[in-house]
C-alpha positions in Angstrom: 0.1 0.1 -0.1 1.4 3.4 -1.2 0.7 6.4 1.4 -0.4 9.4 -0.3 1.2 12.5 1.7 -0.9 15.7 1.5 1.1 18.9 1.1 0.5 21.2 3.5 0.9 25.2 2.5 3.5 26.9 3.9 1.5 29.7 5.5 -0.4 26.9 7.5 2.9 25.4 8.8 4.0 29.0 10.1 0.4 29.5 11.9 0.6 26.1 13.5 4.2 26.6 15.0 3.8 30.1 16.0 0.9 29.4 18.5 2.3 28.8 22.0 1.0 26.2 24.0 -1.2 27.3 26.9 0.1 26.8 30.4 -3.0 26.0 31.8 -6.3 24.5 30.1 -8.9 27.4 31.1 -9.6 30.9 30.6 -9.8 32.0 34.2 -7.7 35.3 34.9 -6.2 33.7 38.1 -4.9 30.1 38.8 -3.3 28.6 41.8 -1.4 25.3 42.1 -2.0 23.4 45.4 0.1 20.6 46.1 -1.1 17.6 48.5 0.5 14.4 49.5 -1.0 11.1 48.4 -0.1 7.6 49.6 3.1 7.3 47.6 4.0 10.8 46.6 2.2 14.1 46.0 -0.5 15.3 43.4 -1.8 18.8 42.2 -5.1 20.4 42.5 -6.0 24.1 41.5 -8.1 27.1 42.5 -9.3 29.5 39.8 -11.2 32.5 39.6 -12.1 35.6 37.4 -11.6 38.0 40.4 -9.0 37.9 43.4 -12.1 37.1 45.7 -13.3 34.2 43.7 -10.0 32.7 43.7 -9.4 32.9 47.4 -12.7 31.3 47.8 -11.5 28.4 45.6 -8.3 28.1 47.3 -9.9 28.2 50.7 -12.2 25.3 49.3 -9.4 23.3 47.9 -7.5 23.6 51.2 -10.2 22.4 53.1 -11.0 19.5 51.0 -7.4 18.2 51.3 -6.6 19.4 54.9 -5.9 16.0 55.8 -3.4 15.6 52.9 -1.1 18.6 54.2 -2.1 20.8 51.3 0.6 23.5 50.2 0.1 26.5 48.0 2.9 26.2 45.2 2.1 28.9 42.8 -0.7 31.6 42.4 -0.5 33.2 38.7 -2.4 36.3 37.2 -3.2 35.5 33.7 -1.5 32.3 33.6 -1.7 32.0 29.4 -0.8 35.6 29.1 1.5 37.8 31.3 1.9 35.0 33.7 2.4 37.1 36.8 3.4 35.4 40.0 0.9 36.9 42.7 1.5 34.1 45.5 2.8 36.4 48.2 -0.2 39.0 47.6 -2.8 36.1 47.8 -1.3 34.6 50.8 -1.2 37.8 52.7 -5.2 38.2 51.6 -5.6 34.6 53.1 -3.9 35.6 56.1 -6.4 38.7 56.7 -9.4 36.4 56.8 -11.0 34.7 59.9 -10.6 31.4 58.1 -6.8 31.6 58.3 -6.5 31.7 62.2 -8.6 28.4 62.4 -6.5 26.8 59.7 -3.3 27.8 61.2 -4.2 26.6 64.5 -5.4 23.2 63.4 -2.8 22.4 60.8 0.3 24.4 62.0 0.5 25.3 58.2 3.6 26.8 56.6 3.7 28.4 53.3 
């Protein structure tokens, strides 16, 4: 059997190779990577939002969901598929201003 190779126009090749791979597979403005322990190693989950308030709410939800697995915030990004700005320190400072943080710190001796 003879394979017939279709010729791809040069313009299409440039377009295919010039698009960068997205860093994350969603269109939210904010993205947080949260690491937690598993039986043999560790795994990641994420918190997302289109505003800082949404992001913090989702981060708290994920931290509570995996509180028995020693979760840790690894990175927090603004526009992860664009400018890719690290805002981890800002978000952690905002988390520390919440009533939730005092309870969390007490229960888990959490270190960032």
